[in-house]
C-alpha angles and dihedrals in degrees: 000000000000121000122176090339094309121116113221114218107252100217097048126095108265094240092056095039090059088068089072086076111090108247097023115106134165096292097047092044090054091048092050093049092049092049092048090044093234117154122234094248098056115113126213093246089060092060126084135212093275088065090054090055090045090050091054091050092048092052091049092046092056091044095233115172105216143159121008092353091060092046090050091049092050092048091049090052091051092048090049090053090049092048091051090055091231122160091249090052092051091048089053090048093053094042094242128137109284108197101063099277116156119258102187095082103008136044091053094156092048091053092044094052098049113160115243112234 
């Protein structure tokens, strides 16, 4: 089953297979299954094409931003922070931890792979 350009694994339980879609985690997968009235034991191979259409409508109904749209939104937010010249934007630019994590003893790979400006 293909949804928004993502292929759901056929042998997995539907609720867990939904997590293959970028932006759908455990909570959103549970919400989608409850809204579509699909039990926890149903596998992707047991569903038909009408469920794929219903899944698309359910995602639109909840207003979830997923897949390439979510990736684009995240990248735009990072570029906006960098254009503002904010500290978070500069940390993104240099490839360092952004949310206040320590870098003296941790984040070795981030400090090792600094981007050359």
